[in-house]
N, C-alpha and C positions, 0 to 999 in steps of 0.2 A: 483457354479455358473462355467460353463466351459469357457475357455479364449474366445471361438468364440464368445458366447454370452456378456460376460462381453466387448469384443473390439466394437460390435455394440451398446449398451448401451451406452459405452462413447462417440462413435459418435453423438447418439441422445440427450445425457446429455449435449454437446458441441457445439450443433449447425450446425454439419458436416452433421447429417443424420434425413432427416425427419420420424418422426415415421411410417407414412403410408410407408416408403419404407424400413421398416426394416426386411421385408423378402427376398425382390430383393436385399439387401447387406449382410445380411446372406448367399444368394446363390452364391454370386460373392465372398465370403470368402472359403466356401463350396469348390468349383471350386478349388480354390488356393492351398487349403488344400488335393484335392483329396479324398474329401470325397463325398459320395452320400447323407447323411441325416446328421442334426444336432444333437449333444446331447441332451439328455434330458434336459429340463429347471430346473434348479434347485431353490433354495429359492434366491432372491435378495441378494446381500452384498455390501457393501461400497467399490466403485471404489477406484483406485488409482488415484494421481494428475495429471497423465502423462500418454501416451498411451504405453511407452517404457514397462514396466513391461507383458502386453498382447503380444507385439510383440514378446518378449523374448522369452515365455512361448510357444506359436505358432510355434515359428521358431526351439526350441530346439523337439517339438514333430515332426516336418516335418525331421529333421535331424535323429532323432530315428527312423524315420519310412523310412529315405532312400529317400524321396523325394528331400532332399537338400544335395549337399556335404558339409562335416565340415571342413570349410574355413571361416575366417572372412569376406571374401568379398561375397562370394555366402550366406552367413546368412544374411550379410546386404542386397544384391539385393531382398532375399527372404523378407525380412522383411519389405522392400518398397513396394512390391505389394501388401501386408495387408495393409499397410498405405494408398495406393492410393484406396483400394477399399471402405474405408470410408470418402474420399476426395469428397468434393462437385465439379461436373462437372466443366470445366472452364466457361461455359456460365452462369451457377448458381452462381459463384463467380463474374464475372463481372459484373452481372446485380443486386447483393446484393451491391456491390461496388458502383456503379452508383448512386443506389436508395438512400443509408445512406450519398452519398456525396451532391447527390440533396435537400434532406429531413432535414440534421441534421449539414453539412457541413464536411469538409475534414477531421477535427482532430478525428472525430465519423465515418467516412469511413477507415481510417487506422489503427484505433483502433481495428477495426472488422477484417480488413485482417490480422494485426500483430497477435492478439489472434487464428485465424483461422489456421494461418502457424505454430503457437504452439502446438495447440491442433493435429492435424495430423500428427507431428512428421517434417513437413519440416525442421522448426528449432529446431535442436537437444537439447532440453531442457534439458535433462538429462546429455547429454555428454557436454554440455557448462558450469553446473555446478560442473564440475569435476576443471575447470581452478581456477588456484591460482590467487588473483587479490586484489593489496592494491595500497595505497596512500601512498606516502613521500615525505618529503620536499628535495628540491635539489637546487644547485645554480640556476636553471632556475624556482625557485620557485615549487610548487606542482607537481610532475607529477602523471600519473596513469599508473600502469604496470599490465599485465597480464602473467602470466605461460601459455603458450597452451597447456593444455593438452587433449584438445576435439576432437581432430584429433587421431584417433587410429593409431598405427603402422601397416603398411602393412604385411602381413602373405607371408613369402617367396614363399609358395607354390603359392599363386596368382600372384605375380609379375613373376614366372616363367612362367604360364599359360599365362598371360597377353603378355608376350614376345612372346609366340610361335603363337599367335592369329593373324589372317588377321588384318589389319589397315584398318577401313572403312572409317573414315574421315568424320562420323553423329555422333552427331552433331559435327560442325566444332571446337566448344569450350565450355566451360561449362557455358557460357554467352550468347549463342544464343538463339533466341527466340522460335528454335525445343527442345529445351530441357524438357517443361511440358509435362507429360506422358511417357517419354521414360525410358523403362523397365532399361536401364544400361547394363553395360557387366563387365567382370573382371577388364577392364582398362577405364572404364568410371561409373560413379555412377548413380546411378537409380533415376529418377524423376518422379515416378508415382504419388507424393504427391505433385509436384509442379504446384503452377499457379503463373501467371504474369498478370497484369493490364494496358491496353494499356494508353498511354498518348501521348498527342500533344505536341511536342515541336521545337519551330522555323518553324513551318511547317512540321516538318518531324515525322513518328511513332515510338516512344520510349516505352518501358515498366518497370513497376514498380515491383519489387520483395525485397523479404528479404535475408540478407544473413543467410543460414543454421547453420554456426559457428559463430553467431553475437558476434561482439566485445563489443557492447556498446547496448544503449537502441533504440530498432526499427531500427536497423542497415539495412538500405535500400540500395538496388541497383537501378540503372537507366540505362537499356542497350539500344545500339540503337537496331532496328528492323533487320538492315543489320551487316553483320559480316565485318566490316572496321575498320583499325586501329585507336588508340587513336591519336587524333590531336588536339592540343589547338589552337585556332584561334577566328576571332571575334564570330563567331557561338555559340563557346561554353561558351561566356557569354551570348549571347542571350538565349540560353537553361536554363541556370542557374536562371536567372532572370524569366523567362518563368516557371519554376519549384515552384520556391517560389512565385510566388503569387498564383498559384495554391492551395500550402501546406506550406501555411507561419509559420506553427509551426514546420517545417523539415528543417534543410541546405541542402546544396547541395554543394559537390567538386568534383574535378576532380584530379587523379593523372596526374602526369605530362607525357608527350608523347614522352619522350626518355628514352633508357636503363638507368640504374643503379640510375637514379632518378625519373624513373617512378614506378609503382607497379608492382606485378608479371604478371598481365596480360595486355602486349601493344596491341595484335591481334586485340580484340573487345572493340573498343570506349563505353566507359559508366561511369558513376558518382557513387559517393556513398553518402550517406545522412542520415538522422535520426533525432531523438529527443532528443538530447543530446547537454551538454556544456561541451567542453574540455578545458584543463589547458589552450590553446593558448587563446582561447576564453575570459578567466580571466585576462588576461596579458594585462596592460594598455599602454599608450602612452611613447616611451622615448625619441621621438623629434616630436614635432609637425611640421606642414608643412604648409606653406600658402595654402589656400582655392586654389585648381587646377581649380576648375568652380565654377559659382556662386551656393549656397547652397551646396556643397558638401567639406565636411573636408575630412583631410589627415594627417595620421600621420606614423612615423616609429614605429613599436611594439617594446615593450622591451620584446624582445624574443631572442633565440641563432639563430634561422633561421630569413634571413633578410626578412622581412613581413611589404610590405606597406598596411595599412587599409585605405579604401575609405567609408566615412560614408554619408548618403544623401538620397535624396527622388526619386530624377531626376534620373529615370531608366535612360534614352537615353545619359546623360551626364558621369554617372558612367561608361557604357558600351565604350563611346568612349574615357575615362581616361584609362580604363583597355587594348584597342585595343592599346593605343597611347605606353602605358608600355608595353605591348608584343612585339610590334614593336620595340621599342628603344632598350630592352634589347637582340633580337634576333641578333640585329647587334651590340652590345656593346662589347667592349675590353676594357680592362686597364691591359697593360702588369707589371705595378709594382704591381698589387696585383695577379698576374698569373690567370687574368679572360681574355678568348679568346673564343670570338663567334663561331670561326670554326677553325679548325685544319684539322685533316683528316675527319672529319664529324661535324655539327651544335653541338652546345653544351647549347647554353641557351634557356630555356624555365621557364615555371611558374605553380606553383601548385596555383589553384585559389578554393578558399570556399566562399560561399555566404549564408549569411541568413538574416530574418526578424527579426526587434528589435520589442520590444513591441510598442513603437512608432509610428509604421509604415515604420522606416526609414529601410533602407537597410544597411547591413553593408559586404564590399567586402573584403575577405583579398588577397593579391596578393605576394605569396612567390616566391622569386628570386632563380631559379636553374641552376647547370650547373654540367655537367657530365665528365669532363675534366679527363682524367687518365695521370698519369707519371711515369716514373721509380721507385720511391718511394712510390708512391700509385697506385699502377696497376688496383685496384678496383675503382678506384674512387677519386680526391682530396678533393673534396667535400661530402664524403662518409665518416661513419666510418672507423677511422685508425686501423692499424692493432692492435693495442695495445688493441684495444676494441672488436675484434673478436672473444674472450672467451664469450663474452656477445650478441654481436648482430654483425653479418655480412651482414644480407640481405637489402636489399632496403631499404630505407626510404620513405616510400609512404605518402600518405595523411595523415593515422590516427596517425603515429608515429610524422609527422610534426607538428600536434597539442596537441602533448604530451602525446598520451596514446601508450603506448609501448608495442608490442607482442614479448616476448620472447619465445625461444625454449621450449619446454616441458623437454626436457634432462636436464635443469639449474635446476628442483625441485629436481632432484635425487642428482646431483652434489653439492648442496646446503648441504645436508647433513653430508659428510664429512669435509664441510670447518665449519660448527658449531660446530661439535664435538670438532675441532682442535681447533678453538677459545678458547671454554670452556674447553681445556686442556684436553680431553675427546679422542684424537683421534692422528693419525700421519699424518704428511704432504703427507706421500708415499700414503694415502689413498685418497688424492684430487687428482683431475686429473691435470696433468703437466700443461695444457695451463692456470688454475688458479693460480697456486702455485706463481707467481710474485706478481700477486693480494692479496693473502692471507697473504704474508710475508710484505707486504704494510699494510693490515689490522691488524696485530698482532701489530703494531707499534701504535695503536690508543687505547684510552681507550673506555669502552662502559657499560652500566646499563644492559640493556637488550638487549641480542646476536640478537634476531631477528628482531627487531627496528632498529638496528644498521645496521643489513645484507639489509635491506629494504632499509636503506638511504643511504648506499654505492652503492647498484645498482641502485638507483635514482640518484645519483651521475654519474656513469658510463653512464646513458640514456641522463642526462644534456650533458656530453662531445659529445654523438654519434648526438646531435642538434646542439653543436658547430661546432665539425666538418663537419656537411653538410651545415651549414650557409656559403653563399658564401662571405658577408661579416662580419668579425668577430667584436663583441662589444669591439672594441678598439680606442684610436684615430685616428690611421690609417685607420681602417676599415670604421668607420663613415666617415671619410674625402673622402674617395673613395667612397662609398655609396652617400655622397653628389654630388659628381660629376656624378654619374649615374640620380640622379635626376633631376639636370639640363639637361642631356641630355632626358629625359621623359619629362620635358616642353617642350624643344626645338621642340620635336615629338607632342606635344599637340600643340603648336603653327602653326605647317606646315599643321595638319591634320583639323585646323579649319577653 
C-alpha cells in the first residue's frame, strides 16, 4: 500500500478526513507530490500508530525526485504541507469543538481537539517520545525532570540560508493568530496543520491551542488575538477565572511579564494551561495565614519559590485579593533582604496559576518574582546562580516554577561519561569541564544504583534552582521578611476595600 493511500486512510480512520472526501484529499496530496495520478491501490495493511512514517516516506520520495532540497528544515516544511492536506479546515474544527462543548461538555471538546492535534502531527508525538523523563526525590519534594530531545538541532545550511533571507515580519511571532495555515520558511516553522479555537476572556478575543512540543498532558496555550506584550494586571486574574469557569478540568497560569523571570516569549500576551498536576500542586501549607476575606483561605506554600495560595469560592473576593497583592508587591522593597521594587527598571511581579478543585472551589497560587541583577549575579539575583548553569541557565518560567524542569538535550550525552566515571569505567577528562566540580562532589558519595543516584542529584540541583529563584528563602530571616510583606498586602487590601 503506497504511502499516499496510507496517509489518506490514516486521516479517515482518525476522523481527520470524511470518507466522501477521499478523492479530494488524495488530489491535494498528488499536487504537493508533483504527481498526475495516484499509484495503484494495493491490499490494505495495518497502519502505524502515528502519521510520522507516512510523512517521512513521502518526503524521502520527494527528496529523491528533486522536489525538495535535502536539508532538515526543507524536509520539515514539505512534511508539514502533507500533514496540512489531511487536517480538517478551521471552520470544521471550530464547529466540531462547539458542538461537542454544547452536547457533551468542555472535557469532551478538549479531548477531541487534543487528539485531533496529535493525529495530524501538529503535536509532534514521535519527537516528544524521544524526551528522557523521570521523577526523583529532592529537598523540595518529588520533582519531575524532562531532558528535551524533541526539538532537532538546526542544519547549518538552513541557518546560513535563513540569514540571507529578507525578513518579512509575518507572522510577528509564533503565537500570533495568523499562524494557522502558514506554509513556513527557512526561518519560521510551517503551520499548515495548526488550528486554534476562539474564546472570550474578560470581553476580549483569545485563542486556545496546544503546544507542538508539549511538556505535560494536554499542554495548552491561550493567546491574545492581538500581538501585545505580556502584562500582569487585574485583567490577568479576570481572564484566568473566565477560562477555568469555561474549562474547569484545566489549570491556567501566566508567565511573569518581566525579563529574566518571564518565559521565552514576552512580546505576545499568553497563558499556559492543561490537564496536569505538578509537584507544586502537591505541596501543602507551610504557614497558615488568617483568612484575608470571608470564605477565602490563605497560606504560604511549603515550596522553595515564594508562593501564597488562596482558596475559596468567591471569585470577586479572590481577584480583589490577588490584585491587592500585585499592587503591594509592585511597590514593595526590603533592603535588608536585597528586595528592591525598582532601580533602573521595575523588578517585582507575580507568576499566577489558577485551577478549579473537585469541590468547586478555586485555588489561586501567586508566586512572587523579582528580576534584580547584581555585579555578583549579572543574570539575576533570583535566578539560578552560576554554579548551577552547567545544568540550568535559562529563565525559570511557569512550568519550572511548578516543579517540572525542562533541561537541555545536551545533558543526555554529557551524562554518559559522568555515569562511566562514577562506575570506574571512564576518565574525568571525558567529562565536560563545566561538570567536573559537580562530578568530584558526586564521587565522594555512595550509591547502589548509578542511574537513580544521578536522577536524585539532578533533582537536588533543580531544587537549588527553585531556591535561588525564590525571593524569600525558607529560613527564619526569610520567613520574617515574608511576613513583613504579608502585612503590607493586608494594608493594601484595607485601602482597596
